PyMOL commands that place a pseudoatom at each C-alpha (Angstrom):
pseudoatom trace, name=CA, resn=UNK, resi=1, chain=A, elem=C, hetatm=0, pos=[5.208, -23.516, 68.066]
pseudoatom trace, name=CA, resn=UNK, resi=2, chain=A, elem=C, hetatm=0, pos=[8.310, -23.469, 66.243]
pseudoatom trace, name=CA, resn=UNK, resi=3, chain=A, elem=C, hetatm=0, pos=[9.602, -19.607, 64.321]
pseudoatom trace, name=CA, resn=UNK, resi=4, chain=A, elem=C, hetatm=0, pos=[10.718, -19.930, 61.071]
pseudoatom trace, name=CA, resn=UNK, resi=5, chain=A, elem=C, hetatm=0, pos=[13.375, -19.052, 59.109]
pseudoatom trace, name=CA, resn=UNK, resi=6, chain=A, elem=C, hetatm=0, pos=[12.840, -16.002, 57.767]
pseudoatom trace, name=CA, resn=UNK, resi=7, chain=A, elem=C, hetatm=0, pos=[12.488, -16.041, 54.346]
pseudoatom trace, name=CA, resn=UNK, resi=8, chain=A, elem=C, hetatm=0, pos=[13.308, -13.441, 51.756]
pseudoatom trace, name=CA, resn=UNK, resi=9, chain=A, elem=C, hetatm=0, pos=[10.782, -12.248, 49.543]
pseudoatom trace, name=CA, resn=UNK, resi=10, chain=A, elem=C, hetatm=0, pos=[9.672, -12.487, 46.292]
pseudoatom trace, name=CA, resn=UNK, resi=11, chain=A, elem=C, hetatm=0, pos=[9.994, -10.478, 43.058]
pseudoatom trace, name=CA, resn=UNK, resi=12, chain=A, elem=C, hetatm=0, pos=[8.892, -9.313, 39.729]
pseudoatom trace, name=CA, resn=UNK, resi=13, chain=A, elem=C, hetatm=0, pos=[12.830, -8.711, 39.153]
pseudoatom trace, name=CA, resn=UNK, resi=14, chain=A, elem=C, hetatm=0, pos=[13.955, -11.826, 37.483]
pseudoatom trace, name=CA, resn=UNK, resi=15, chain=A, elem=C, hetatm=0, pos=[17.037, -10.017, 37.404]
pseudoatom trace, name=CA, resn=UNK, resi=16, chain=A, elem=C, hetatm=0, pos=[17.134, -9.513, 41.109]
pseudoatom trace, name=CA, resn=UNK, resi=17, chain=A, elem=C, hetatm=0, pos=[15.565, -12.971, 41.876]
pseudoatom trace, name=CA, resn=UNK, resi=18, chain=A, elem=C, hetatm=0, pos=[18.572, -14.260, 40.165]
pseudoatom trace, name=CA, resn=UNK, resi=19, chain=A, elem=C, hetatm=0, pos=[20.647, -12.503, 41.534]
pseudoatom trace, name=CA, resn=UNK, resi=20, chain=A, elem=C, hetatm=0, pos=[19.457, -13.726, 44.669]
pseudoatom trace, name=CA, resn=UNK, resi=21, chain=A, elem=C, hetatm=0, pos=[19.810, -17.315, 43.973]
pseudoatom trace, name=CA, resn=UNK, resi=22, chain=A, elem=C, hetatm=0, pos=[23.421, -17.356, 43.301]
pseudoatom trace, name=CA, resn=UNK, resi=23, chain=A, elem=C, hetatm=0, pos=[23.629, -15.785, 46.278]
pseudoatom trace, name=CA, resn=UNK, resi=24, chain=A, elem=C, hetatm=0, pos=[22.468, -18.493, 47.821]
pseudoatom trace, name=CA, resn=UNK, resi=25, chain=A, elem=C, hetatm=0, pos=[23.414, -20.797, 45.823]
pseudoatom trace, name=CA, resn=UNK, resi=26, chain=A, elem=C, hetatm=0, pos=[27.366, -19.683, 46.482]
pseudoatom trace, name=CA, resn=UNK, resi=27, chain=A, elem=C, hetatm=0, pos=[26.699, -20.355, 50.596]
pseudoatom trace, name=CA, resn=UNK, resi=28, chain=A, elem=C, hetatm=0, pos=[25.229, -23.887, 49.582]
pseudoatom trace, name=CA, resn=UNK, resi=29, chain=A, elem=C, hetatm=0, pos=[27.869, -24.896, 46.992]
pseudoatom trace, name=CA, resn=UNK, resi=30, chain=A, elem=C, hetatm=0, pos=[31.182, -23.621, 49.621]
pseudoatom trace, name=CA, resn=UNK, resi=31, chain=A, elem=C, hetatm=0, pos=[30.080, -25.023, 52.319]
pseudoatom trace, name=CA, resn=UNK, resi=32, chain=A, elem=C, hetatm=0, pos=[28.960, -28.663, 50.638]
pseudoatom trace, name=CA, resn=UNK, resi=33, chain=A, elem=C, hetatm=0, pos=[30.098, -28.649, 47.532]
pseudoatom trace, name=CA, resn=UNK, resi=34, chain=A, elem=C, hetatm=0, pos=[28.477, -29.877, 43.986]
pseudoatom trace, name=CA, resn=UNK, resi=35, chain=A, elem=C, hetatm=0, pos=[27.569, -33.046, 45.093]
pseudoatom trace, name=CA, resn=UNK, resi=36, chain=A, elem=C, hetatm=0, pos=[26.544, -32.420, 48.859]
pseudoatom trace, name=CA, resn=UNK, resi=37, chain=A, elem=C, hetatm=0, pos=[24.551, -29.326, 47.782]
pseudoatom trace, name=CA, resn=UNK, resi=38, chain=A, elem=C, hetatm=0, pos=[21.170, -29.397, 47.257]
pseudoatom trace, name=CA, resn=UNK, resi=39, chain=A, elem=C, hetatm=0, pos=[18.708, -27.230, 45.204]
pseudoatom trace, name=CA, resn=UNK, resi=40, chain=A, elem=C, hetatm=0, pos=[15.801, -27.625, 47.203]
pseudoatom trace, name=CA, resn=UNK, resi=41, chain=A, elem=C, hetatm=0, pos=[17.343, -25.701, 49.652]
pseudoatom trace, name=CA, resn=UNK, resi=42, chain=A, elem=C, hetatm=0, pos=[18.807, -23.193, 47.730]
pseudoatom trace, name=CA, resn=UNK, resi=43, chain=A, elem=C, hetatm=0, pos=[14.829, -22.833, 46.628]
pseudoatom trace, name=CA, resn=UNK, resi=44, chain=A, elem=C, hetatm=0, pos=[13.648, -22.908, 50.411]
pseudoatom trace, name=CA, resn=UNK, resi=45, chain=A, elem=C, hetatm=0, pos=[15.771, -20.015, 51.223]
pseudoatom trace, name=CA, resn=UNK, resi=46, chain=A, elem=C, hetatm=0, pos=[15.213, -17.185, 48.879]
pseudoatom trace, name=CA, resn=UNK, resi=47, chain=A, elem=C, hetatm=0, pos=[11.264, -18.303, 48.548]
pseudoatom trace, name=CA, resn=UNK, resi=48, chain=A, elem=C, hetatm=0, pos=[11.869, -19.208, 45.004]
pseudoatom trace, name=CA, resn=UNK, resi=49, chain=A, elem=C, hetatm=0, pos=[11.038, -22.456, 43.657]
pseudoatom trace, name=CA, resn=UNK, resi=50, chain=A, elem=C, hetatm=0, pos=[13.208, -25.488, 41.936]
pseudoatom trace, name=CA, resn=UNK, resi=51, chain=A, elem=C, hetatm=0, pos=[10.782, -24.977, 38.823]
pseudoatom trace, name=CA, resn=UNK, resi=52, chain=A, elem=C, hetatm=0, pos=[12.682, -20.881, 38.620]
pseudoatom trace, name=CA, resn=UNK, resi=53, chain=A, elem=C, hetatm=0, pos=[16.034, -22.325, 39.199]
pseudoatom trace, name=CA, resn=UNK, resi=54, chain=A, elem=C, hetatm=0, pos=[15.989, -24.618, 36.644]
pseudoatom trace, name=CA, resn=UNK, resi=55, chain=A, elem=C, hetatm=0, pos=[13.895, -22.410, 34.500]
pseudoatom trace, name=CA, resn=UNK, resi=56, chain=A, elem=C, hetatm=0, pos=[16.776, -19.769, 34.998]
pseudoatom trace, name=CA, resn=UNK, resi=57, chain=A, elem=C, hetatm=0, pos=[20.401, -21.685, 35.296]
pseudoatom trace, name=CA, resn=UNK, resi=58, chain=A, elem=C, hetatm=0, pos=[18.585, -25.608, 33.328]
pseudoatom trace, name=CA, resn=UNK, resi=59, chain=A, elem=C, hetatm=0, pos=[20.095, -27.586, 35.964]
pseudoatom trace, name=CA, resn=UNK, resi=60, chain=A, elem=C, hetatm=0, pos=[22.600, -27.981, 39.329]
pseudoatom trace, name=CA, resn=UNK, resi=61, chain=A, elem=C, hetatm=0, pos=[25.653, -27.728, 37.160]
pseudoatom trace, name=CA, resn=UNK, resi=62, chain=A, elem=C, hetatm=0, pos=[24.431, -24.740, 35.923]
pseudoatom trace, name=CA, resn=UNK, resi=63, chain=A, elem=C, hetatm=0, pos=[24.127, -23.236, 38.981]
pseudoatom trace, name=CA, resn=UNK, resi=64, chain=A, elem=C, hetatm=0, pos=[27.373, -24.063, 40.153]
pseudoatom trace, name=CA, resn=UNK, resi=65, chain=A, elem=C, hetatm=0, pos=[28.967, -23.114, 36.936]
pseudoatom trace, name=CA, resn=UNK, resi=66, chain=A, elem=C, hetatm=0, pos=[26.813, -19.363, 37.091]
pseudoatom trace, name=CA, resn=UNK, resi=67, chain=A, elem=C, hetatm=0, pos=[28.096, -19.404, 40.915]
pseudoatom trace, name=CA, resn=UNK, resi=68, chain=A, elem=C, hetatm=0, pos=[31.885, -19.628, 40.585]
pseudoatom trace, name=CA, resn=UNK, resi=69, chain=A, elem=C, hetatm=0, pos=[31.389, -17.084, 37.163]
pseudoatom trace, name=CA, resn=UNK, resi=70, chain=A, elem=C, hetatm=0, pos=[29.901, -14.759, 39.397]
pseudoatom trace, name=CA, resn=UNK, resi=71, chain=A, elem=C, hetatm=0, pos=[32.290, -15.301, 42.578]
pseudoatom trace, name=CA, resn=UNK, resi=72, chain=A, elem=C, hetatm=0, pos=[35.384, -13.946, 40.204]
pseudoatom trace, name=CA, resn=UNK, resi=73, chain=A, elem=C, hetatm=0, pos=[33.019, -11.586, 38.748]
pseudoatom trace, name=CA, resn=UNK, resi=74, chain=A, elem=C, hetatm=0, pos=[32.382, -9.739, 41.892]
pseudoatom trace, name=CA, resn=UNK, resi=75, chain=A, elem=C, hetatm=0, pos=[36.774, -9.098, 43.088]
pseudoatom trace, name=CA, resn=UNK, resi=76, chain=A, elem=C, hetatm=0, pos=[37.360, -8.325, 40.220]
pseudoatom trace, name=CA, resn=UNK, resi=77, chain=A, elem=C, hetatm=0, pos=[34.256, -5.600, 39.235]
pseudoatom trace, name=CA, resn=UNK, resi=78, chain=A, elem=C, hetatm=0, pos=[35.620, -4.067, 43.425]
pseudoatom trace, name=CA, resn=UNK, resi=79, chain=A, elem=C, hetatm=0, pos=[39.688, -3.947, 41.941]
pseudoatom trace, name=CA, resn=UNK, resi=80, chain=A, elem=C, hetatm=0, pos=[38.541, -2.679, 39.390]
pseudoatom trace, name=CA, resn=UNK, resi=81, chain=A, elem=C, hetatm=0, pos=[37.452, 0.761, 41.405]
pseudoatom trace, name=CA, resn=UNK, resi=82, chain=A, elem=C, hetatm=0, pos=[40.492, 0.813, 43.236]
pseudoatom trace, name=CA, resn=UNK, resi=83, chain=A, elem=C, hetatm=0, pos=[42.387, 3.401, 40.879]
pseudoatom trace, name=CA, resn=UNK, resi=84, chain=A, elem=C, hetatm=0, pos=[45.729, 1.601, 40.778]
pseudoatom trace, name=CA, resn=UNK, resi=85, chain=A, elem=C, hetatm=0, pos=[46.683, 3.720, 37.144]
pseudoatom trace, name=CA, resn=UNK, resi=86, chain=A, elem=C, hetatm=0, pos=[46.703, 6.830, 39.569]
pseudoatom trace, name=CA, resn=UNK, resi=87, chain=A, elem=C, hetatm=0, pos=[49.149, 5.402, 42.541]
pseudoatom trace, name=CA, resn=UNK, resi=88, chain=A, elem=C, hetatm=0, pos=[52.961, 4.984, 42.539]
pseudoatom trace, name=CA, resn=UNK, resi=89, chain=A, elem=C, hetatm=0, pos=[53.581, 1.483, 41.691]
pseudoatom trace, name=CA, resn=UNK, resi=90, chain=A, elem=C, hetatm=0, pos=[54.954, 0.739, 45.313]
pseudoatom trace, name=CA, resn=UNK, resi=91, chain=A, elem=C, hetatm=0, pos=[51.535, 2.186, 46.212]
pseudoatom trace, name=CA, resn=UNK, resi=92, chain=A, elem=C, hetatm=0, pos=[49.570, 0.497, 44.244]
pseudoatom trace, name=CA, resn=UNK, resi=93, chain=A, elem=C, hetatm=0, pos=[51.362, -3.027, 45.089]
pseudoatom trace, name=CA, resn=UNK, resi=94, chain=A, elem=C, hetatm=0, pos=[50.915, -2.293, 48.771]
pseudoatom trace, name=CA, resn=UNK, resi=95, chain=A, elem=C, hetatm=0, pos=[47.026, -1.265, 47.445]
pseudoatom trace, name=CA, resn=UNK, resi=96, chain=A, elem=C, hetatm=0, pos=[46.091, -4.107, 45.523]
pseudoatom trace, name=CA, resn=UNK, resi=97, chain=A, elem=C, hetatm=0, pos=[47.844, -7.125, 47.671]
pseudoatom trace, name=CA, resn=UNK, resi=98, chain=A, elem=C, hetatm=0, pos=[45.808, -5.502, 50.657]
pseudoatom trace, name=CA, resn=UNK, resi=99, chain=A, elem=C, hetatm=0, pos=[42.461, -5.724, 49.356]
pseudoatom trace, name=CA, resn=UNK, resi=100, chain=A, elem=C, hetatm=0, pos=[43.089, -9.043, 47.762]
pseudoatom trace, name=CA, resn=UNK, resi=101, chain=A, elem=C, hetatm=0, pos=[43.690, -10.131, 51.787]
pseudoatom trace, name=CA, resn=UNK, resi=102, chain=A, elem=C, hetatm=0, pos=[40.978, -8.324, 52.889]
pseudoatom trace, name=CA, resn=UNK, resi=103, chain=A, elem=C, hetatm=0, pos=[38.620, -9.482, 49.818]
pseudoatom trace, name=CA, resn=UNK, resi=104, chain=A, elem=C, hetatm=0, pos=[39.666, -13.502, 50.697]
pseudoatom trace, name=CA, resn=UNK, resi=105, chain=A, elem=C, hetatm=0, pos=[39.417, -13.078, 54.684]
pseudoatom trace, name=CA, resn=UNK, resi=106, chain=A, elem=C, hetatm=0, pos=[35.735, -11.501, 54.689]
pseudoatom trace, name=CA, resn=UNK, resi=107, chain=A, elem=C, hetatm=0, pos=[34.434, -13.743, 52.255]
pseudoatom trace, name=CA, resn=UNK, resi=108, chain=A, elem=C, hetatm=0, pos=[35.170, -17.107, 52.533]
pseudoatom trace, name=CA, resn=UNK, resi=109, chain=A, elem=C, hetatm=0, pos=[32.928, -18.900, 50.834]
pseudoatom trace, name=CA, resn=UNK, resi=110, chain=A, elem=C, hetatm=0, pos=[34.842, -17.739, 47.157]
pseudoatom trace, name=CA, resn=UNK, resi=111, chain=A, elem=C, hetatm=0, pos=[37.741, -19.528, 48.885]
pseudoatom trace, name=CA, resn=UNK, resi=112, chain=A, elem=C, hetatm=0, pos=[36.157, -22.301, 50.142]
pseudoatom trace, name=CA, resn=UNK, resi=113, chain=A, elem=C, hetatm=0, pos=[34.173, -22.403, 46.657]
pseudoatom trace, name=CA, resn=UNK, resi=114, chain=A, elem=C, hetatm=0, pos=[38.260, -22.498, 44.248]
pseudoatom trace, name=CA, resn=UNK, resi=115, chain=A, elem=C, hetatm=0, pos=[39.369, -24.682, 46.701]
pseudoatom trace, name=CA, resn=UNK, resi=116, chain=A, elem=C, hetatm=0, pos=[35.681, -27.015, 45.969]
pseudoatom trace, name=CA, resn=UNK, resi=117, chain=A, elem=C, hetatm=0, pos=[36.528, -25.754, 42.093]
pseudoatom trace, name=CA, resn=UNK, resi=118, chain=A, elem=C, hetatm=0, pos=[40.128, -27.354, 42.250]
pseudoatom trace, name=CA, resn=UNK, resi=119, chain=A, elem=C, hetatm=0, pos=[39.211, -30.935, 44.075]
pseudoatom trace, name=CA, resn=UNK, resi=120, chain=A, elem=C, hetatm=0, pos=[36.761, -31.189, 40.965]
pseudoatom trace, name=CA, resn=UNK, resi=121, chain=A, elem=C, hetatm=0, pos=[40.355, -30.734, 38.822]
pseudoatom trace, name=CA, resn=UNK, resi=122, chain=A, elem=C, hetatm=0, pos=[38.480, -27.170, 37.267]
pseudoatom trace, name=CA, resn=UNK, resi=123, chain=A, elem=C, hetatm=0, pos=[36.122, -28.961, 35.281]
pseudoatom trace, name=CA, resn=UNK, resi=124, chain=A, elem=C, hetatm=0, pos=[33.564, -26.678, 34.748]
pseudoatom trace, name=CA, resn=UNK, resi=125, chain=A, elem=C, hetatm=0, pos=[35.030, -23.250, 35.040]
pseudoatom trace, name=CA, resn=UNK, resi=126, chain=A, elem=C, hetatm=0, pos=[36.602, -25.454, 32.153]
pseudoatom trace, name=CA, resn=UNK, resi=127, chain=A, elem=C, hetatm=0, pos=[33.021, -25.065, 30.568]
pseudoatom trace, name=CA, resn=UNK, resi=128, chain=A, elem=C, hetatm=0, pos=[33.046, -21.388, 31.031]
pseudoatom trace, name=CA, resn=UNK, resi=129, chain=A, elem=C, hetatm=0, pos=[32.150, -18.871, 28.372]
pseudoatom trace, name=CA, resn=UNK, resi=130, chain=A, elem=C, hetatm=0, pos=[33.309, -15.661, 30.470]
pseudoatom trace, name=CA, resn=UNK, resi=131, chain=A, elem=C, hetatm=0, pos=[35.999, -17.106, 33.166]
pseudoatom trace, name=CA, resn=UNK, resi=132, chain=A, elem=C, hetatm=0, pos=[39.543, -15.793, 30.866]
pseudoatom trace, name=CA, resn=UNK, resi=133, chain=A, elem=C, hetatm=0, pos=[37.995, -12.469, 30.163]
pseudoatom trace, name=CA, resn=UNK, resi=134, chain=A, elem=C, hetatm=0, pos=[36.872, -12.079, 33.664]
pseudoatom trace, name=CA, resn=UNK, resi=135, chain=A, elem=C, hetatm=0, pos=[40.505, -12.456, 34.510]
pseudoatom trace, name=CA, resn=UNK, resi=136, chain=A, elem=C, hetatm=0, pos=[42.460, -10.805, 32.508]
pseudoatom trace, name=CA, resn=UNK, resi=137, chain=A, elem=C, hetatm=0, pos=[42.012, -7.263, 33.702]
pseudoatom trace, name=CA, resn=UNK, resi=138, chain=A, elem=C, hetatm=0, pos=[43.599, -8.570, 36.865]
pseudoatom trace, name=CA, resn=UNK, resi=139, chain=A, elem=C, hetatm=0, pos=[46.710, -10.083, 35.098]
pseudoatom trace, name=CA, resn=UNK, resi=140, chain=A, elem=C, hetatm=0, pos=[46.851, -6.541, 32.935]
pseudoatom trace, name=CA, resn=UNK, resi=141, chain=A, elem=C, hetatm=0, pos=[46.100, -3.763, 35.922]
pseudoatom trace, name=CA, resn=UNK, resi=142, chain=A, elem=C, hetatm=0, pos=[49.776, -6.343, 37.332]
pseudoatom trace, name=CA, resn=UNK, resi=143, chain=A, elem=C, hetatm=0, pos=[51.585, -6.031, 34.233]
pseudoatom trace, name=CA, resn=UNK, resi=144, chain=A, elem=C, hetatm=0, pos=[51.154, -2.086, 34.220]
pseudoatom trace, name=CA, resn=UNK, resi=145, chain=A, elem=C, hetatm=0, pos=[51.680, -1.447, 37.700]
pseudoatom trace, name=CA, resn=UNK, resi=146, chain=A, elem=C, hetatm=0, pos=[54.807, -3.420, 36.939]
pseudoatom trace, name=CA, resn=UNK, resi=147, chain=A, elem=C, hetatm=0, pos=[55.678, -2.224, 33.925]
pseudoatom trace, name=CA, resn=UNK, resi=148, chain=A, elem=C, hetatm=0, pos=[55.785, 1.430, 35.075]
pseudoatom trace, name=CA, resn=UNK, resi=149, chain=A, elem=C, hetatm=0, pos=[58.017, 0.309, 38.450]
pseudoatom trace, name=CA, resn=UNK, resi=150, chain=A, elem=C, hetatm=0, pos=[60.635, -0.667, 35.905]
pseudoatom trace, name=CA, resn=UNK, resi=151, chain=A, elem=C, hetatm=0, pos=[60.272, 1.701, 33.966]
pseudoatom trace, name=CA, resn=UNK, resi=152, chain=A, elem=C, hetatm=0, pos=[60.651, 4.436, 37.108]
pseudoatom trace, name=CA, resn=UNK, resi=153, chain=A, elem=C, hetatm=0, pos=[63.445, 2.083, 38.298]
pseudoatom trace, name=CA, resn=UNK, resi=154, chain=A, elem=C, hetatm=0, pos=[61.666, 0.935, 41.148]
pseudoatom trace, name=CA, resn=UNK, resi=155, chain=A, elem=C, hetatm=0, pos=[60.319, -2.580, 40.677]
pseudoatom trace, name=CA, resn=UNK, resi=156, chain=A, elem=C, hetatm=0, pos=[63.946, -4.968, 38.806]
pseudoatom trace, name=CA, resn=UNK, resi=157, chain=A, elem=C, hetatm=0, pos=[63.256, -6.475, 35.625]
pseudoatom trace, name=CA, resn=UNK, resi=158, chain=A, elem=C, hetatm=0, pos=[62.402, -10.511, 34.444]
pseudoatom trace, name=CA, resn=UNK, resi=159, chain=A, elem=C, hetatm=0, pos=[58.693, -10.895, 36.429]
pseudoatom trace, name=CA, resn=UNK, resi=160, chain=A, elem=C, hetatm=0, pos=[56.208, -12.711, 35.152]
pseudoatom trace, name=CA, resn=UNK, resi=161, chain=A, elem=C, hetatm=0, pos=[52.691, -10.812, 36.110]
pseudoatom trace, name=CA, resn=UNK, resi=162, chain=A, elem=C, hetatm=0, pos=[50.873, -14.293, 36.259]
pseudoatom trace, name=CA, resn=UNK, resi=163, chain=A, elem=C, hetatm=0, pos=[53.247, -15.511, 38.384]
pseudoatom trace, name=CA, resn=UNK, resi=164, chain=A, elem=C, hetatm=0, pos=[53.021, -11.944, 40.721]
pseudoatom trace, name=CA, resn=UNK, resi=165, chain=A, elem=C, hetatm=0, pos=[49.122, -12.556, 40.860]
pseudoatom trace, name=CA, resn=UNK, resi=166, chain=A, elem=C, hetatm=0, pos=[49.884, -16.673, 42.186]
pseudoatom trace, name=CA, resn=UNK, resi=167, chain=A, elem=C, hetatm=0, pos=[52.472, -15.435, 44.123]
pseudoatom trace, name=CA, resn=UNK, resi=168, chain=A, elem=C, hetatm=0, pos=[49.750, -12.427, 46.089]
pseudoatom trace, name=CA, resn=UNK, resi=169, chain=A, elem=C, hetatm=0, pos=[46.565, -15.090, 45.673]
pseudoatom trace, name=CA, resn=UNK, resi=170, chain=A, elem=C, hetatm=0, pos=[48.989, -17.902, 47.437]
pseudoatom trace, name=CA, resn=UNK, resi=171, chain=A, elem=C, hetatm=0, pos=[49.476, -15.564, 50.455]
pseudoatom trace, name=CA, resn=UNK, resi=172, chain=A, elem=C, hetatm=0, pos=[46.253, -14.224, 50.800]
pseudoatom trace, name=CA, resn=UNK, resi=173, chain=A, elem=C, hetatm=0, pos=[44.257, -17.548, 49.989]
pseudoatom trace, name=CA, resn=UNK, resi=174, chain=A, elem=C, hetatm=0, pos=[46.279, -19.470, 52.561]
pseudoatom trace, name=CA, resn=UNK, resi=175, chain=A, elem=C, hetatm=0, pos=[44.782, -17.419, 55.710]
pseudoatom trace, name=CA, resn=UNK, resi=176, chain=A, elem=C, hetatm=0, pos=[41.281, -18.548, 54.637]
pseudoatom trace, name=CA, resn=UNK, resi=177, chain=A, elem=C, hetatm=0, pos=[41.970, -22.164, 53.067]
pseudoatom trace, name=CA, resn=UNK, resi=178, chain=A, elem=C, hetatm=0, pos=[44.083, -23.189, 56.749]
pseudoatom trace, name=CA, resn=UNK, resi=179, chain=A, elem=C, hetatm=0, pos=[42.726, -20.277, 59.157]
pseudoatom trace, name=CA, resn=UNK, resi=180, chain=A, elem=C, hetatm=0, pos=[41.947, -23.371, 60.900]
pseudoatom trace, name=CA, resn=UNK, resi=181, chain=A, elem=C, hetatm=0, pos=[44.399, -26.140, 60.699]
pseudoatom trace, name=CA, resn=UNK, resi=182, chain=A, elem=C, hetatm=0, pos=[47.086, -23.420, 61.456]
pseudoatom trace, name=CA, resn=UNK, resi=183, chain=A, elem=C, hetatm=0, pos=[45.356, -21.976, 64.462]
pseudoatom trace, name=CA, resn=UNK, resi=184, chain=A, elem=C, hetatm=0, pos=[44.750, -25.245, 65.830]
pseudoatom trace, name=CA, resn=UNK, resi=185, chain=A, elem=C, hetatm=0, pos=[48.987, -26.630, 65.682]
pseudoatom trace, name=CA, resn=UNK, resi=186, chain=A, elem=C, hetatm=0, pos=[50.528, -23.482, 66.639]
pseudoatom trace, name=CA, resn=UNK, resi=187, chain=A, elem=C, hetatm=0, pos=[48.479, -22.257, 68.951]
pseudoatom trace, name=CA, resn=UNK, resi=188, chain=A, elem=C, hetatm=0, pos=[47.818, -19.479, 67.214]
pseudoatom trace, name=CA, resn=UNK, resi=189, chain=A, elem=C, hetatm=0, pos=[44.307, -17.141, 66.592]
pseudoatom trace, name=CA, resn=UNK, resi=190, chain=A, elem=C, hetatm=0, pos=[44.981, -16.256, 62.430]
pseudoatom trace, name=CA, resn=UNK, resi=191, chain=A, elem=C, hetatm=0, pos=[41.240, -13.744, 62.942]
pseudoatom trace, name=CA, resn=UNK, resi=192, chain=A, elem=C, hetatm=0, pos=[42.754, -12.645, 66.256]
pseudoatom trace, name=CA, resn=UNK, resi=193, chain=A, elem=C, hetatm=0, pos=[42.750, -8.259, 65.654]
pseudoatom trace, name=CA, resn=UNK, resi=194, chain=A, elem=C, hetatm=0, pos=[46.338, -8.476, 65.696]
pseudoatom trace, name=CA, resn=UNK, resi=195, chain=A, elem=C, hetatm=0, pos=[47.369, -11.169, 64.480]
pseudoatom trace, name=CA, resn=UNK, resi=196, chain=A, elem=C, hetatm=0, pos=[45.477, -10.560, 61.402]
pseudoatom trace, name=CA, resn=UNK, resi=197, chain=A, elem=C, hetatm=0, pos=[47.185, -7.139, 61.302]
pseudoatom trace, name=CA, resn=UNK, resi=198, chain=A, elem=C, hetatm=0, pos=[50.503, -7.895, 61.255]
pseudoatom trace, name=CA, resn=UNK, resi=199, chain=A, elem=C, hetatm=0, pos=[50.025, -11.605, 58.500]
pseudoatom trace, name=CA, resn=UNK, resi=200, chain=A, elem=C, hetatm=0, pos=[48.505, -8.537, 56.549]
pseudoatom trace, name=CA, resn=UNK, resi=201, chain=A, elem=C, hetatm=0, pos=[51.855, -6.282, 56.841]
pseudoatom trace, name=CA, resn=UNK, resi=202, chain=A, elem=C, hetatm=0, pos=[54.003, -9.287, 56.226]
pseudoatom trace, name=CA, resn=UNK, resi=203, chain=A, elem=C, hetatm=0, pos=[52.421, -10.603, 52.613]
pseudoatom trace, name=CA, resn=UNK, resi=204, chain=A, elem=C, hetatm=0, pos=[52.031, -6.433, 51.738]
pseudoatom trace, name=CA, resn=UNK, resi=205, chain=A, elem=C, hetatm=0, pos=[55.766, -6.299, 52.644]
pseudoatom trace, name=CA, resn=UNK, resi=206, chain=A, elem=C, hetatm=0, pos=[57.028, -10.577, 51.030]
pseudoatom trace, name=CA, resn=UNK, resi=207, chain=A, elem=C, hetatm=0, pos=[55.420, -9.334, 47.507]
pseudoatom trace, name=CA, resn=UNK, resi=208, chain=A, elem=C, hetatm=0, pos=[57.078, -5.884, 47.687]
pseudoatom trace, name=CA, resn=UNK, resi=209, chain=A, elem=C, hetatm=0, pos=[60.225, -6.773, 48.830]
pseudoatom trace, name=CA, resn=UNK, resi=210, chain=A, elem=C, hetatm=0, pos=[60.406, -9.145, 45.869]
pseudoatom trace, name=CA, resn=UNK, resi=211, chain=A, elem=C, hetatm=0, pos=[59.645, -7.312, 43.242]
pseudoatom trace, name=CA, resn=UNK, resi=212, chain=A, elem=C, hetatm=0, pos=[62.110, -4.396, 44.406]
pseudoatom trace, name=CA, resn=UNK, resi=213, chain=A, elem=C, hetatm=0, pos=[65.081, -3.369, 42.488]
for i in range(1, 213): cmd.bond("trace and resi %d" % i, "trace and resi %d" % (i + 1))
show_as sticks, trace
zoom trace
């Protein structure tokens, strides 16, 4: 006899069931994209039914969009707990960049899901009623850190907070999105502890030195 794959128990809590579906859906969509993902597979891994998934999310596209929104919500929610406002501007930048680097490295499904949506030209994220509001705190946080740094004469003036956010995201994103090809071409394991730690320090330093007065 072959052992059955363990499944999660059913819950009478609709919110918990919805969260459970989304967690599995994020993995499925990140690995297979929207076209390749299968609702049957998601249902099997959540010990629920296709009917219940369609009840909560209407269709596969609705589930995919909800998975995107949850992925952005999760990173922004944790960012909000960093208490950057209580740190000096330079320490706040170091903390924010280090967090972003670690979060994306620890959550490759988030990176893959964003990559998939970019391949679809952002057409589903454009339908989201909440995505703009979800990401406003990220820019607000950088803007406030940067403003404090400028007032203290620590940061040079004339930088754009959205551009800073883009630079942080790009440097951290690369370490996950390109780790396999980069490691293969240059014979350097990007996930090795010493390599990871050095790259993390370098990314933090690059952003901070760019901002310093």
